[in-house]
N, C-alpha and C positions, 0 to 999 in steps of 0.2 A: 395650203387650204385642203381640209379633209374632202375626201371624196363622199358625195351624197349617198346614202342609203338607196335611194331610190335608183332603180336601173334604167338607165337612158338608153334609149334603141333608135336607129335610123333605119329604115327598110329602104332597099334599093332593088329596082327591076334589072332583073339579069339580062334579058335581051329586049333590045328596042323594038323588034319585029312583032307585029300581032301575033298573039299566042292564046288558043282557047283556054288555057289554063296557065296564067304567068307562074313565072317561079320569083320568089323572093329571097332575099339574103338579108341577115340582121346580125348584129352582136349584142352580147351581154357584158355588162361592165364587169360582174363578179361571176357569180354561177360556175358550175363545173366544179373543177377542182380549187376554185377559189381564184383564179386569174383570168376568167372570163371565158365566154364561149362565142362560136360562131355558128348560127344556124340556118338552116334551108326551109322554106315553107312553100308547098305547091297551093297554089289557090285553090280554094274547095276543100282542102283537106281539114281534119279535125285534129291532126297532130303534125309535128314538124318533122319532116323527112328525112334531116340528118343534123346531128348537133356535133360539132368538132370542139372537144373541151380543150383547151390551152394548158399546157403542161408549163409551169413557171417555178422557179426556186428563187429566193433572196440572192443578193449578192455578197454577202459574208455569213458563212455557215456556221454550223454547231460548234459547240466547246465540248461537247459530250453526247454520246449517244448510248442507249440500252438496246439490247437484242432480245425481242419477245418473238418467237415462232420464225418466220421468214421475213420479218420487219426490223428495222432500225427505228426507233423512235428518238426524236430531239427536238431542241429548240434553236432559232437561229437567231443572231445578234441585229439582224436588220431585214427588212422586207416587209411584205406584207401591205395592207391596204393604208396603214398609218407609218409604215417604215420602222415599226418598232419590232419586227421579226414575225417568225410564224412558228406554230409548232406542227410537224410534218412526220409521216411515216416513209421508209424507202424500202422497198421490196427488194432484197439483194438477188434474188433467184430471177426476177424478170426486168430488175433494173426500172422500176417505176417508182415516182415518188408522188406523194398526195399531200397537199396541205390540208390541215385539220383545224386551225385555229389561227386567228390574225389577231396580234398582241395590239395593244394602243397604250399610247400614253396614260388615258384615263384610267385602264385598269392594271397596268403594269407592262413593261416591255423589256427586251434585251436579256436573253437567256445566255448564262456564263458557266451553266453547269449541266450535267447529265441528269435525265430525270430519274427516280429510283421507284422500282416496283415495290410495294409494301405487301406485307402478309394478307392482305385483303384483297390481293390483286389490282389495285388501283395504281397509277403513277402519280407521284408527286414531284413538284419542282419550284423553282422560285424566279421570278424576274428579278433584275439587278436594278432596275430604274422604274420611274413612271409610277403609276397608281395615285392613289388621294393624297399621298404626303410626299410623294417624289422619291421615294427609297424603295420601290418594288412591291411585289406582293408574293404570296404564296398561293400556289393552285393545285387543284386535283384533276387528274383526267382518268375517265372511265372508258376503258379499252373496249367493253361491249357496245355502248352508246355512242363512243367518240365524242363525248362531250366534255369539255373543258371549264371547270367551275373555279371562281376565284374564292379561297376560303378565308383569307386574312390580307390585309393591307399593312405594310411595314411602316412603323411610324418613328419618330425620333427615341422615343422609350425603348422600343423593341430593338431597336437597330436599323440601319439601311444597308443594302446590297448584300443579300443571302446568296453565298455561293463557296464551294462549287457544287454541291449535292447533298442530299439528305443520307443519312444511314439509319438502320432500325437496331435498336437495341434489345437484348434478350427480355427486358419487361414489355416490349411491343410498341414502345414509342419511338417516334422518329425524332432526330436531333440533326440540327444544321447551326452554322456560324454566320454572322454578318459581319462586315467589315468596317463599318462606320456606325456612328452614333452611338446610342447607349448613353449610360451615366457618364463615362470617362471619354467618349468620341472615339473610342477603339474597337467598337463591336461588341457582339454580344453571343450568347449560346442560346438557341431556342428549343423549346420542346413541344412536338405536336402529339396531341392525344388522338388516335385514330378512331376511338369510339364517340368522342363528343366533337372533333374537328378543332379543339380549343388550343391556341398557342399561348405558350407561358414563357417567358423569359427567366431564364435560370442563373445568368451569371454575366456581368458587365466585365469585359477585359480590362485588366488593370495595368496601365503602362509601366508601373515601378516591377511588374513581375514578368509580362511578356507584351509581345505587339499584338497587333490585329490577326485574328487565324482566316488563312484562305484555304484550309484543307478541309477535306471529308474526315471526319471523326472514326475512329476504329474502337472496337469493344475489348479491353483486355480481359484475361481469365478472372480477374478479380471484379468485374463488372463495371470498371472504371473506365472513362473515355479518354483516348490519346489523340493528340493533334499536333500541328505545326503553325510555326509563326514565321512569316519571311524576313521581318524586321523585330527590333525590341530585344529585350535581353541584356546580359552584361555588356555585349560588344555591338549591340543595335545588328547584329546578323541573323537574328532569328532563334527559336526555341522549339525545344519539344518539350509538351506539357501533357500533366494529368489530370483530369477532373474527376472529383468524388462526387457521384450522382446521390450519395446518401446525405453528405454534408453541404453539397454545392460549393466545394471549396476547390481552387485550381493551384497545383504544385508544378513549379518549372524542375524538369528532370533533365535538362541538357542545354547549354548554350552554346550555339554555334559561334565560330570564331575566324580567324584568318586562314584556317585549313579546310574549313568548309563553311560557305556562306549563302545566306539567302536561298532556301529552298521555296520554290514555287508550286511543286507539284504535292499531291497527297501521298500518304504512306498507302502501300498495299500489304496486305497481311499474307505472308508466305506458309506460317503455319501458326498455331493456336499462341504462340510465344514471341514470333519473331516480325517483325516490320521492316522491308526495304524501302527506302527513300532516295532521293537526289537532291544535290544543290546546284543552282545555276553559275556559282563562283566557287573560288577556292581551291584547294588543292594544289598539287603539282601543275605549274603552269596556269594557275587560275582560271580553270576550264570547268571547274565543278567536279564533283565526286559522287559515287553510289555508296550509299550506307546501309548498315544494318542495324536496328534496334532491339535489344532484348527486353521484353515487358516484364520479365520476372526479376531481373537484377538492375534494370534501366541502364544498362550499359550500350554504349555507341561504339560500332566499329566500323572503320572505312573499308570498303571491300575494293573499289576501282577509281582511279585517278582518269578522268576524261583529258583529251589532248587535242591539240588543233587537228592533228590528222585523223584522228578516230572519232572526231565528235565534240563538240563543246556547247555549254548552255543547256542543259536539258530542263524543259519547262513543263513537261506533260508526265503524269502519272503513269509508272510502269503497268505491265499487263503481264499476269501470268497464264502462261499458255496452256493448253491440254496437255501437251507434250513434255511439261515440267519446267521448260525454261521461261526466263524471263526476257521479254521485249520490250522496246522503247525507242524514243527518238530523240536527237538534239535539235535545238533550233539553229545552230550554226556548226563551223567546223567541217570536217572530211576534205575529201580533194577538191571540192568546188566552194567550200565554206558557206554551203546553203544547208547544212545539215546532214544528218545520217540515220538510217535505221538500224538498230544494234540488238544483238542477242547475248544474255548473260546466263551462263550454265551455274546454277547455286551448287551443283553437285562437285564441279571440279573449280567454283570460282574463276572461270574464264571469261573474257569477254571478246565479241567477235562482230565485226562491223559487217553488215549483210548489204547494205546498198548505199551510197551516196546520192542525196539528192541535187538536182540541178536545174537549170532554165528548162531544161525539155522534160522533165519528171514534174516539176513543182518543186518549189523551194519552202523552207522555214516550216516544217511541219509543228503544227500546233494545237492536236487533239489527242487525247489519250487513244491508244491504239485498241480497236475492238475486234472479237473474231467471231466468224459464222460456225455453222455445223461442221465445214470440211477443215476449219483451222485457219482460214484464210485471214489475214488481218486487215483491218479496214482503219484509215487515218485521213487526216486534211493536210493539203499543201496549199500553197499561194502559187498562182499562175502569173508570170510575167509578160506572158502573151496577150492576156486580156484584163488583167488588173483585178482578178477573182480568186475565188477559192474553189477547190475540187475534192471531192472524196476519192480516195485512191483504195486499190485492192493489191494486197502483196500475198502471194504463195509461199509460206516459210519453206515448203518441201523442195518446190522447183526454183526457188529464188526468181520468179516471175513478178512484174509489176506493171500495173496497168491504172489509168485513171478513167473513172466511170461518171459520177455525177457532178455537174457542174453548177455552182452556185453563184449564178450570174443573170437569171430571167432574161438572157439575150434576146429572146423571141419577143419580148414585149408583153405587157399584160395592163388589164383595165381599160377595155375599149369603151370610150365614152361618146365616140362620134360617128361610129359607122364606117361604111366603106365606100370608095368611089371608083366607078370603072374606069379604066383606062382604054385607050385605042389598041393596046396590045392584048386586049383581053383578059388582063389581070387586074385584081382589087386592090386599092392601097388605102391605108388609113394610118392612124397614129393611135397611140397609148399614152395613158397619164403616167405609167410607171414601167417599170422593167427596163430591158435594154443593158447593155454593158455597164452603165452608169448609174442604174436603177431611176433614171429621169425619163424614161419613156423612149419610144421607137417608131421610126416609120416602117411599115410591114407590108409586106405583099401576101395576097391570098390568091392562090390557084384553084378556082372553084372547079374544075375537072379533077384535080389530082387530090383535092381536099387537104393542100399544105400551105403553112404558114412560113415563111422566111423573112427574118429581119433585114431589111436594107441600111438602115442608118440608126445609130444609138444617140440620143439627144445628150447634150452636156451643159455645162454651165457657161459656155462661151457662146455655142450655137443657139441658147435657149432650150426651155425644156417643160415638160409636164403640158401636154396638148390635150384640150378638152373636146374641141370640135371637129367635125368632119373636114375633109380636105377637098380641094376643087381640082378637076382636071380642066385646064383651060384650053383655048381654042389654038394655042403654039404647041400642043400635045406634051405640056409639061404640067407638074403637079405643083400646088401651091397651098402651104398650110400656115397656121400660126401656131405659136407656143406661149405659154402663160408667164411663165418665169424665166429668169436667167437672161442671157444676152448682156449686151455692154452696161445696160442701165438697169438691168433686174426686173424689166417688166414684159421680158418677151420678145418675139420676133416674127418676122414674117420669112418664109423660107421657100425655096424653089428645089425641085427634084426632078431630074432628067431621067425618065426610067429608061430610055434607050442607051445611055452610056454610063448610068449608075452614078452619076455627080449631084451631089448635095451641095447647095449655095445658100448660106443666109443672105436675104436682101435688104431685110431693115430691122433695126433694133428699135422698139419702142420705147419712149420716155414716158413718164407718167402724165405728162401733159399731152402725148400723142393718144393716150387710153392705156389703162391697167384692165387686166383681166383676173379678177378674184374668185369667180363663180364660173360654173359650166355654161358654156355656150360659144357664141362668137364666130359661128359660121359665116364663110366669106363666100361671095358668088361674083360672076362675070357679067357685067353688064355688056348691052348691045354695042356700046363704042369701044370694048375689048378691054377696060380697065376693071380692075377688082375692087369690090365694096365690102366693107365689114363693119362692125361695131364692137366696141369694148364696155364692159359692164361697170368700169370704174376709171379712176382718173379723169384727165381733162382739167379743164379751168374751174371747175365746180365739183370735181370729184364724183360726177354721178355718170362719166360714160362719154364716148364718143361716137362718131359716125366718120369714117375715113374712106379714102380713096387711094389706091396704088397703081401705078403705070407700069406694067411688065415690061414695056418696052424701054422705057428710060429710067426704071428703077425710082421714080419720083413719088414720094409719100405726102399726101396731104390731108388735113383735119378738115373736114365740111361742116361737122356740126358738134359743138360741146352742149351735152345733154343738161338740163337747167329746170327740171320739173315741169315747166310749161310745155315743153316740147318732149316730155319724158324722161325718165331716169332709170339707170342701171339695166340696160336691155341684154336679155338673156338668149335670145334666137337670133335670127340672120334675117337678110333682105331678100325681097324677090322682086323681078321686073315683070309687069303686068304688061298686057297686050299694049296699052297705050303709051308703053314707054317708060313709064315712071317706076320709081322703086317704092316698095312698101315694107312696113316691120310692125307687128306688135310688140310695144314696148312694155316692160312688167311694171314699172312705176311710173310716178308722176301724174299729170292730170289734175282735175279739179278735186278728186278724192283720194289721190295717190293709189288708185287701183290700176293705172296704166292708160294707155292709147295707143291709137294707130296713127303713124306717121305716113307720109307722102313726100319723096325725094326727086326732085326733077334734076336729072343728071346735065340737062342742057343750060339751065339756068341758076343752077346750083341753089335752087329754093327748097325750103322746107315749110310743110305747114301740117298741121295737127288736122286728121281727117275724120278721126271718131275718139270720142272719149269713153272708156270703158265703164264709166258709172252709171249703173243703172241697168246696164245690158244683160246682166247674168253670167258674162263670162270675162275672161281675162288673157293675158297673155304669159305663157311661161316659157318654156325654153325652146319651143319648137319655131319653125318658119313657114309663113304662108305658102300654100302651093296653089297655082292657077288651074282650073280645069276648063272653065268655060273663059271667053273674052272678058276680062277685068272682074271675074267672079273669084275670090280667094277664099281657101278653106284652111281651117286650123283647130288644133285641140285646145281646150282649156282644163287645166287641172282640176280647177273648182267650177262652181256654177252649174247651171242646167237645173232641171226638175228637181234633183234628188241633192244638189250640191255636192256631187261627186265626181264632176266634171262632164264635159261637153264637146259634141263636135258642131262648128258653126261656121257660117258664110258670112264672108264680108262683100258687099258691092262697092267697087270703087267709084262706081259714077253716082248711085244714090247715097251713098256713106252708111247704108242700113246693116245692122246685123241681124242675122236669124239662125237660130238655134234648130239644128236639124236632128241632133240625136243627143239625150241624156243618159249619161252613165250611171250604174247602179252596182252595189256590190255583188249581187249573184251573176251579172255578166262581166265584170271587171269596171273598176273605178279608178280614178286619178290618171287619166290618160297622159303619157309622157312623148316627149320628140314630136316629129314631123310625120306628117301623113305620106302615102306615096300613092301616086294614081296609076293602076294597072292597066295593060291594054285589053281588059275585058270591061272598062269602064267603071271599075269600083275602086274606093279607097280603101287602103288598108294602114291599120295602125297598131300600137300596143298601149295596153295598161301597166301600171307598175303593179308588182306583186302584193296582195293582201297584207303579208308579212314578210320581213326581211330575213331572210335565211343565208346565211354566207356559205354554207355548204348546200349539199343536195342536189339534185338533178335541176336543171333549168324549167325543163318542160313542166315540173308541178309548180313553177312560181309565176310564169307567164300566160296571161289568156289573150290569145289574138280575136280581136273582134271585127268583123266585116261590116262595112255601112255603103249602102248604096244610095247614090247621090241622085234625087230627082229634080230634073232641071225644069 
C-alpha cells in the first residue's frame, strides 16, 4: 500500500507533571532528508525548538556513481517511499548522504547505471522498469535546483530497460542502449537531443547480427559508436559492434568465443584508439580475460587471463586512475573466493592483486570503481553480517580499506504513528519502512540525547509495515501491530520488552481477524487490562473488525465485524471514556456512508451506534478521540466545518451531541490530521497537513501548528 502524501502526526506530552509551558514531541512521515523527522515543540512558541532529520538509505545500493565536486551522485535499485529506489548525493568529505528524489513505479524505478553529466551541466539517467509502459523512463537532474524531471517514458517501440549509462557524442547528442523490446525484442539505440529533449530511436538490434547491448557506447575517431553485447554473435558469447551514425547501420567487428565469453562490463577508452574490456568467462581456466580492442584496425588482443587465485568473473567496467594504471574488481575468486580488487599496469602489461574481499570486508563487489580528488577508490560490496550493501573506500597508495556508507536504512524511516513514552524515559515507535529488511523497524528515541536507535527490524515472518502508534501497557511492555506479513500475510500483534530487549510476535492476523490496508489501527489498553483495536479491512464483510487481545493469556477475539450499519473501514482507534465504555469515530458506513460514532461496552460485549455523522458537518478520519472533561470527547475532522477545510469538534457521550468548536481555513492551516493532545496548560494541540506536498525541503515550512483553547 502506498503511503499517503498526507503527513500523519501524533503529538505526545513529554512530562506528565504540570508544566507552565508543556513540551511536545511529534513525527513527520517524510520531510527532512526524505526519511522523516522528529520534532520538538515548546507550547507558546511560534517555531519548533529542534528538528532531528533521520538519515536513511535504501537497502540496495547504486550500480554506478558520478563525482561532481565533493559529492557522488547516483540512483539505487530499491528504497524510497515506493521501494523503487532513490536519487541521492553522498559527500565523501563529511560522509553524509542526502536523498534528492524518490522513484516510483508510476514514473519509473530501479536505476542500473551511473548518471551522466552532459555539456549543459545537467545529469541524465534512466530507470530500468516502471513508468507509464513498464519499461522505465529517461530523466534529467538539475544540479542547481536539485530537481529531477522525467523527460521520456520508454515504450515497446523505443525499447525497455535502458542501461548502463548515457554517453555524449562530439555532435552534442546523448546516446544510450536498451536491452528489451524494439522491433526485434533485442533492444535499441536511442538518441537524446539536449536542445529539444527529444528522444529518437535510431536502431533496432538485430539478433542475426548481434545480441542485446548492455554497455555504455564509446566514440571512435571516425565518429562511429562502439559497444559490446554479452550474448549473440556467431557463438552466442557476445560481440563487439560498430554503429555508423551517418547511415544508421550496425557492423559486427568481433565475435567472442570459447577463449573469451560474455562481456558484462562496458569498455573504457585508454587513448583515442584503444579500448580495454573484460569478459566474465573464457580464457585459461574459464575465469574471464582482460582484452584490448584497436579502433583503427578492429583488432582484438587478449591482455590477461583471470584465475581462481587472482580473481575471476569480472562484472564491472574498469577505471583508469590518475596514476595511469587500470583498477577493477572481480566478483569471485581470490583467496576467499569472494572477489578481488586488482591493478593493471598498461605500460608493463602486468597484473597485481591488491586485496582479497572477505566476509569481514564485504564480498562480491558489483559496481564500477570511482575515485575522489585524493585518488581514493570507491566501490560497492555485499555485507554478509546484515544482508545489505555498503560503499567502501580504498587508498591505492597505502593499500588501506574501509567501509563507509551502508545501504540498509537500519534506523527505520517513514514515521506514521508517532512515539509512545515508556517507563524508562525513552520513546518508542514503529516505522513503515527502513530496517535491515526494508520492511520497517521498532525504534527508540532518547529525547535528552536526541538520538535514535533501531531495536528490531521487521521481516516477512514477524509481520512488517507498521502504520500506527504503539502502546505502553500496564505490564511495562510495549505492544504494536504490523499491517503485512506474518503467518497469513495480514500482519501481527507484537510485544517488546524494553528491559531485556526481547521482541515476541503474539498473534498472526488472518483475513477474518481483520486486515489493515490503510493507515490507522491504533491500539489501547482498557481498564480490564486487555488491549483493543480496530482493523480497516477484512472480517466477515471485508469492512474491518474490532478485536480484543488479552496480554495475560495471549488470547485473541473479534468482537465486531463492521457491516456498514455499525460502520465500515475504521481508520482511527478507540478511547475509554469516564463511563468505562469505548468510543471510536468510524470513517465509513452509516445512513449516508459518511461514518458514525460507536460505543462498545467491554462488560457486556455490546456495540451500539451513538451518532451518525450525516448532517453534522464533520466526520471521522485517521485520528482517535481524546477525553478532556468527563464524557466529553474531542477529535479532528479533515473535512467539514464552516469552510469545509476541516474542524475541531466535541462529542458528548451522554447527550450524543456534536459541537463544532473551530473551523479551519487555508490561512491558518487546513485539513487537520492525526489526533489531538491535551497538555498540562489546559490546551489542546494538533497539526494540519501541508498546503502542498514537497518530499524534500525543511519540515518547518510544511507544517503549521495551531493552538486551540477549549472552553467548557
